[in-house]
C-alpha positions in Angstrom: -32.3 -4.7 -24.2 -36.0 -4.4 -24.3 -38.4 -6.4 -22.1 -39.8 -8.3 -25.1 -36.4 -9.7 -25.9 -36.4 -11.7 -22.6 -37.3 -15.0 -24.3 -35.0 -14.5 -27.3 -31.7 -13.5 -25.6 -29.9 -16.3 -27.2 -30.7 -14.9 -30.6 -29.9 -11.4 -29.4 -26.6 -12.6 -28.1 -25.7 -14.1 -31.4 -26.5 -10.8 -33.1 -24.4 -8.9 -30.7 -21.5 -11.4 -31.3 -21.5 -10.1 -34.9 -21.5 -6.4 -34.0 -19.7 -6.0 -30.7 -15.9 -6.3 -30.8 -15.7 -8.3 -27.6 -18.2 -9.3 -24.9 -17.1 -9.9 -21.3 -19.1 -12.2 -19.0 -18.6 -11.7 -15.3 -18.6 -14.8 -13.2 -20.8 -14.8 -10.1 -21.2 -17.2 -7.2 -24.6 -16.3 -5.9 -27.5 -14.0 -6.5 -26.0 -11.2 -4.4 -22.8 -11.2 -6.3 -24.8 -11.3 -9.5 -26.7 -8.2 -8.3 -23.4 -6.3 -8.0 -21.8 -7.5 -11.2 -25.0 -6.7 -13.1 -24.6 -3.0 -12.2 -21.4 -2.9 -14.3 -21.8 -5.5 -17.0 -24.7 -6.7 -19.1 -23.4 -10.2 -19.5 -23.1 -12.7 -16.6 -21.2 -16.0 -16.4 -22.7 -18.7 -14.2 -19.4 -20.2 -13.2 -19.2 -23.9 -12.2 -16.1 -23.2 -10.1 -17.8 -20.4 -8.2 -21.1 -22.1 -7.7 -19.5 -25.3 -6.4 -17.5 -23.2 -3.9 -20.5 -21.1 -2.8 -23.3 -23.7 -2.8 -21.5 -26.8 -1.6 -18.2 -25.5 -0.2 -16.4 -27.9 -2.5 -13.9 -27.8 -5.4 -15.0 -27.8 -9.0 -14.6 -31.6 -9.6 -18.1 -32.7 -10.5 -20.2 -32.3 -7.4 -22.8 -30.0 -9.0 -26.3 -31.4 -9.5 -28.0 -30.2 -12.7 -31.2 -29.3 -10.7 -29.2 -27.0 -8.4 -27.6 -25.1 -11.3 -31.0 -24.7 -13.0 -32.6 -23.3 -9.8 -29.7 -20.9 -9.4 -29.9 -19.6 -12.9 -33.6 -19.0 -12.4 -33.0 -17.0 -9.3 -30.3 -14.9 -11.1 -32.7 -14.4 -14.0 -35.3 -13.0 -11.6 -33.1 -10.2 -10.5 -31.4 -9.6 -13.8 -34.1 -10.3 -16.4 -32.5 -8.3 -19.2 -28.9 -9.6 -18.8 -27.2 -12.2 -20.9 -26.6 -15.4 -18.8 -23.9 -17.8 -20.1 -24.1 -21.0 -18.0 -21.3 -23.5 -17.4 -22.9 -27.0 -17.6 -19.7 -29.0 -17.4 -20.1 -32.2 -19.5 -23.9 -31.8 -19.6 -24.0 -33.8 -16.3 -22.7 -37.0 -17.8 -25.7 -38.3 -19.8 -26.8 -37.0 -23.2 -30.5 -37.1 -22.3 -29.7 -35.1 -19.1 -27.7 -32.6 -21.1 -30.5 -32.0 -23.5 -33.1 -31.7 -20.7 -30.9 -29.1 -18.9 -30.4 -27.1 -22.1 -34.2 -27.0 -22.6 -34.8 -25.9 -19.0 -32.2 -23.2 -19.1 -33.5 -21.8 -22.4 -37.1 -21.8 -21.0 -36.0 -19.6 -18.1 -34.2 -17.1 -20.2 -30.5 -18.2 -20.3 -28.6 -16.9 -23.3 -26.0 -19.6 -23.7 -24.3 -22.7 -22.3 -20.7 -23.9 -22.3 -20.4 -27.7 -22.6 -17.0 -29.5 -22.3 -15.4 -32.7 -23.5 -14.0 -33.8 -20.2 -15.1 -37.1 -18.7 -15.5 -37.9 -15.1 -13.8 -37.5 -12.7 -13.6 -33.9 -14.0 -11.2 -31.2 -13.0 -11.0 -27.4 -13.2 -9.8 -26.6 -16.7 -6.6 -25.1 -15.3 -5.5 -28.1 -13.2 -3.6 -31.2 -14.3 -5.1 -34.7 -14.5 -8.0 -33.9 -16.9 -9.4 -36.8 -18.9 -11.2 -36.4 -22.2 -14.1 -38.1 -23.8 -13.6 -39.9 -27.0 -14.3 -37.5 -29.8 -17.2 -39.4 -31.4 -18.9 -39.7 -27.9 -18.7 -36.0 -27.3 -19.8 -35.1 -30.8 -22.9 -37.3 -30.4 -23.8 -35.4 -27.2 -23.0 -32.0 -28.8 -25.1 -32.7 -31.9 -28.1 -33.7 -29.7 -27.7 -30.5 -27.7 -27.6 -28.4 -30.8 -30.8 -30.1 -32.1 -32.5 -29.6 -28.8 -31.8 -25.8 -28.4 -33.8 -23.2 -30.2 -32.1 -19.8 -29.9 -29.6 -20.7 -27.1 -25.9 -20.1 -27.9 -23.9 -23.3 -27.5 -20.2 -22.9 -26.8 -18.2 -26.1 -27.3 -15.2 -26.3 -24.9 -12.2 -28.6 -25.2 -9.8 -29.4 -22.4 -7.2 -30.9 -24.8 -3.7 -29.6 -24.2 -1.9 -30.8 -27.3 -2.2 -28.3 -30.1 -2.9 -30.9 -32.7 -5.6 -32.4 -30.6 -7.1 -29.0 -29.8 -7.3 -28.3 -33.5 -8.8 -31.7 -34.3 -11.5 -31.4 -31.7 -12.4 -27.7 -32.2 -12.6 -28.2 -35.9 -15.0 -31.1 -35.4 -17.1 -29.0 -32.9 -17.3 -26.1 -35.3 -18.3 -28.4 -38.2 -21.0 -29.9 -35.9 -22.6 -26.4 -35.6 -21.3 -25.1 -32.3 -21.9 -21.3 -32.1 -18.5 -20.6 -30.5 -15.3 -22.5 -29.4 -13.4 -22.4 -26.2 -10.0 -24.1 -25.6 -9.5 -24.0 -21.9 -6.3 -24.0 -19.9 -4.2 -22.7 -22.7 -0.9 -21.2 -21.8 -0.4 -18.7 -24.7 -2.5 -16.5 -26.8 -0.8 -18.1 -29.8 -3.4 -20.9 -29.5 -6.2 -18.3 -30.0 -4.4 -16.9 -33.1 -4.0 -20.5 -34.5 -7.7 -21.2 -33.9 -8.7 -18.0 -35.7 -6.7 -19.1 -38.7 -8.5 -22.5 -38.9 -12.0 -21.8 -37.6 -14.7 -19.5 -38.8 -16.3 -19.3 -35.4 -16.2 -16.9 -32.5 -13.5 -17.8 -30.0 -14.1 -17.7 -26.2 -11.3 -17.1 -23.7 -11.5 -18.1 -20.0 -10.0 -15.6 -17.6 -9.2 -16.9 -14.1 -6.7 -15.5 -11.6 -3.9 -17.9 -10.9 -4.8 -20.2 -13.8 -2.6 -21.5 -16.6 -3.6 -18.8 -19.1 -2.1 -15.4 -19.2 -4.0 -12.5 -17.7 -4.9 -10.1 -20.5 -6.8 -6.9 -21.0 -9.9 -6.9 -23.2 -7.9 -4.9 -25.8 -5.2 -7.6 -25.9 -7.8 -10.4 -26.2 -9.7 -8.5 -28.9 -6.5 -8.1 -30.9 -5.7 -11.8 -30.5 -9.1 -12.6 -32.0 -11.3 -13.3 -29.0 -15.0 -12.6 -29.2 -16.3 -13.6 -25.8 -14.5 -13.7 -22.4 -15.8 -15.5 -19.4 -14.3 -14.3 -16.2 -14.8 -17.3 -14.0 -14.1 -16.2 -10.5 -13.6 -12.4 -9.9 -16.5 -12.2 -7.5 -15.6 -15.3 -5.6 -12.0 -14.4 -5.2 -12.8 -10.8 -4.2 -15.3 -12.1 -1.6 -12.7 -14.5 -0.2 -10.1 -11.7 0.1 -12.6 -9.3 1.8 -13.9 -12.0 4.2 -10.3 -13.1 5.2 -9.4 -9.4 5.9 -12.5 -8.6 7.8 -12.4 -11.7 10.0 -8.7 -11.2 10.7 -9.3 -7.5 11.6 -12.3 -8.4 13.9 -10.1 -11.0 15.7 -7.2 -8.6 16.1 -9.3 -5.6 17.2 -11.3 -7.4 20.0 -14.4 -7.7 17.9 -14.7 -4.0 17.2 -16.9 -3.6 14.2 -16.1 -0.9 11.7 -18.3 0.5 9.0 -16.2 1.1 5.9 -18.0 1.8 2.7 -20.9 -0.6 3.2 -23.3 -0.8 6.1 -26.9 -1.9 6.5 -28.3 1.0 4.6 -26.2 0.5 1.5 -26.7 -3.2 1.5 -30.5 -2.9 1.8 -30.5 -0.3 -1.0 -29.0 -2.9 -3.3 -31.5 -5.6 -2.2 -34.4 -3.2 -2.7 -33.4 -2.7 -6.3 -33.9 -6.5 -6.7 -37.4 -6.1 -5.4 -38.0 -3.6 -8.2 -36.6 -6.0 -10.8 -38.9 -8.7 -9.5 -41.9 -6.5 -10.0 -41.2 -5.8 -13.7 
């Protein structure tokens, strides 16, 4: 992607959605994890689950303040100026006016897209039980206002409905309202994707999360099922938790003897120095 595309990455993403078979977005939890993920993928997912865990140390049940997520996206954009950033904005932070304001701010700092959901508060991770849904007319009103507000930004409309009839009713309404792509979260079978493809003329998004309700699939399997975009919510967060647990346990068991495995101060600093180069561009 060229530098002059920086302010039009929403438009560019929409073009790529027409030409690329499938686009994976890697979920990150802070700027450091984004720096690593960005070495391997050109599309980054700003995951609400991961950000809530990293920034607040809390579960993904509605604690995120919109100003915090906007500031985080701006920091990631600084070190990854040419990457696509797809941002989880939950329900738009309750109020329609706030949702539109956040969308405007995210677009102005170079985000490529947002995912907005039809859950109402108190919200839950999409793969947990106990989710509550907004009334369809209420969410449609918010979605339409967001669509009018954005310029090039890609808007993914997510439903947390679990009944297939309700999933179809809601996603059809969101597609007709003008959403650029559709996500049905917490689904338990790829048959839901295939059904949506038969009824909707919109790109379909699939949420990959380890330990969630949905099957873990390869990109090839998802592409064959009709998926266009995949947001990997938590690979960086869960990898960090695994490594931290193992390292702390080993230090405790080995009398605090510190080992250098693959990464030491030199390797870490080299990665951070690359971010200095990105900032200078």
